[in-house]
C-alpha positions as CSV (number, residue, x, y, z in Angstrom):
1,M,5.8,-3.3,-14.3
2,S,5.6,-4.5,-10.8
3,Y,4.0,-2.8,-7.8
4,N,4.9,-2.4,-4.2
5,I,2.8,-1.7,-1.1
6,I,3.9,1.1,1.3
7,K,2.8,1.2,4.9
8,T,2.7,4.7,6.4
9,M,2.8,4.9,10.2
10,T,2.3,8.0,12.3
11,D,3.6,8.1,15.9
12,N,0.7,9.4,18.0
13,T,3.0,10.9,20.6
14,T,5.5,12.8,18.3
15,G,3.5,12.9,15.0
16,K,6.6,11.5,13.2
17,I,5.7,9.7,10.0
18,T,7.5,6.6,8.9
19,C,7.0,4.8,5.6
20,V,8.1,1.3,4.9
21,L,7.8,-1.1,2.0
22,L,6.2,-4.5,2.8
23,L,8.4,-7.5,2.5
24,D,7.7,-11.0,1.2
25,G,8.4,-14.2,3.1
26,L,12.0,-14.1,2.1
27,S,12.8,-10.6,3.4
28,S,12.8,-9.1,-0.1
29,I,10.6,-6.2,-1.1
30,L,7.2,-7.5,-2.0
31,E,6.5,-7.2,-5.8
32,V,3.0,-7.7,-7.1
33,K,2.8,-8.1,-10.9
34,E,-0.9,-7.0,-11.4
35,L,-2.1,-3.5,-10.4
36,D,-5.6,-4.8,-9.6
37,Q,-4.2,-7.4,-7.2
38,A,-1.9,-4.8,-5.5
39,L,-4.8,-2.4,-5.0
40,K,-7.0,-5.2,-3.6
41,M,-4.3,-6.2,-1.2
42,A,-3.9,-2.6,0.0
43,E,-7.6,-2.3,0.4
44,I,-7.8,-5.4,2.5
45,F,-4.9,-4.2,4.7
46,N,-6.6,-0.8,5.2
47,Q,-9.8,-2.5,6.2
48,N,-8.1,-4.8,8.7
49,T,-5.6,-2.3,10.3
50,D,-6.2,-1.9,14.0
51,S,-3.4,0.6,14.4
52,G,-4.6,3.1,11.9
53,W,-1.7,2.6,9.5
54,I,-2.3,3.5,5.9
55,Y,-1.4,1.1,3.0
56,E,-0.9,2.5,-0.5
57,V,0.3,1.0,-3.8
58,R,3.5,2.3,-5.5
59,G,4.3,1.7,-9.2
60,G,7.0,3.4,-11.2
61,G,8.1,5.4,-8.2
62,N,4.7,7.0,-7.7
63,V,1.8,6.3,-5.4
64,I,-1.2,5.0,-7.3
65,K,-4.6,5.9,-5.9
66,P,-7.5,3.5,-6.5
67,K,-10.2,4.7,-8.8
68,T,-13.6,5.4,-7.4
69,E,-16.7,3.5,-8.7
70,D,-17.5,6.5,-10.9
71,E,-14.1,6.4,-12.6
72,G,-14.3,2.7,-13.4
73,T,-11.5,0.2,-13.0
74,Y,-8.0,-0.1,-14.4
């Protein structure tokens, strides 16, 4: 299975929420083969956002939440 990263943006004026899939360098939807790598990328994007956008991983049509340290790893 491959995984995608979704960016969720909220307009501070209207409150409208817009979700977009990240693209690769060739204008195709970015597909990451390994779940751990996709989760790490989303974590880095979330740590570096200066606009407050939220990045999440999607696989199999569902958003995949990262496990906490208590839950272990995938």
